C-alpha positions in Angstrom: 0.0 0.0 0.0 1.4 3.4 -0.9 1.3 6.2 1.5 -0.4 9.6 0.9 2.4 12.1 0.2 3.0 14.7 2.9 4.8 17.2 0.7 3.7 18.7 -2.6 5.8 18.5 -5.8 6.2 22.3 -5.5 7.7 21.9 -2.0 10.1 19.1 -3.2 11.2 21.3 -6.1 11.7 24.3 -3.8 13.9 22.1 -1.6 15.9 20.9 -4.6 16.3 24.5 -5.8 17.0 26.2 -2.5 18.5 23.5 -0.3 16.0 24.0 2.5 12.2 24.0 3.0 10.1 25.8 5.5 6.8 24.1 6.3 4.7 26.5 8.3 2.0 24.7 10.3 3.6 21.3 10.2 3.3 21.2 13.9 0.4 22.7 16.0 1.0 25.3 18.7 0.5 22.6 21.3 3.2 20.4 19.6 5.6 23.3 19.5 5.0 23.9 23.2 5.8 20.2 23.8 9.0 20.5 21.8 10.0 23.5 23.9 9.2 21.7 27.1 11.2 18.6 26.0 14.2 20.8 25.2 14.1 22.1 28.7 13.9 18.5 30.0 16.9 17.5 27.9 18.9 20.5 29.1 18.1 19.5 32.7 19.1 15.8 32.4 22.0 14.7 34.6 25.3 14.0 32.9 25.6 10.2 32.4 28.8 8.9 30.8 28.2 6.5 27.9 24.7 8.0 27.1 23.9 11.4 25.6 26.8 13.9 25.2 26.5 17.2 27.0 28.8 20.1 26.3 29.2 23.2 28.5 30.8 26.6 28.4 31.8 28.8 31.3 29.5 31.7 32.2 31.2 35.1 31.8 29.2 36.5 34.8 29.8 34.0 37.5 32.0 31.2 36.0 29.3 28.6 36.3 28.8 25.9 33.6 26.1 26.6 31.0 24.9 23.9 28.7 25.7 24.8 25.1 25.0 21.6 23.2 23.6 18.1 23.7 23.9 15.2 21.3 22.6 11.6 21.1 19.6 12.4 23.3 16.8 11.0 21.0 17.2 7.4 22.3 16.9 8.6 25.9 13.9 11.0 25.5 10.5 9.4 24.5 9.0 12.6 23.2 11.9 13.5 20.9 12.2 9.8 19.9 8.5 9.7 18.8 8.8 13.1 17.1 11.8 12.1 15.0 10.6 8.6 14.1 6.9 9.6 13.5 5.6 9.2 10.0 5.1 12.9 9.5 8.8 13.7 10.0 10.3 10.5 8.6 8.2 10.5 5.5 8.5 14.2 4.8 12.3 14.0 4.9 12.3 10.8 2.9 10.2 12.6 0.2 12.7 15.4 0.1 15.7 13.0 -0.2 13.9 10.7 -2.7 14.9 7.7 -0.6 14.3 6.4 2.9 15.7 8.8 5.5 17.4 7.7 8.7 18.5 9.6 11.7 22.3 10.0 11.5 22.8 12.5 14.3 20.7 14.4 16.8 21.9 17.6 18.4 20.5 20.7 20.1 22.6 23.8 20.2 21.4 26.0 23.1 21.6 29.8 22.5 21.1 31.1 26.0 
């Protein structure tokens, strides 16, 4: 059974032409709020060697450590895991690539 396309031919052509695609409204306001909350949750996770990788920089004001990046967190956060592997994201990216997309690397850069 073939799946109903998520993206239009025009969107795919725009991606091929410009190298990026903005899809306004792909996620509801509630879903965007979830993603924001999950980002806060990921930032607050404890450092655990051998799991996700957390990177910090030194605060200029008080010398404390401030998280600046986290990688490999998707396997350890159910919300992000579902978001990335859900049909909507997976199929849309696959349509852009013209082949099955897989997650190669996950990373959040924090701009505090």
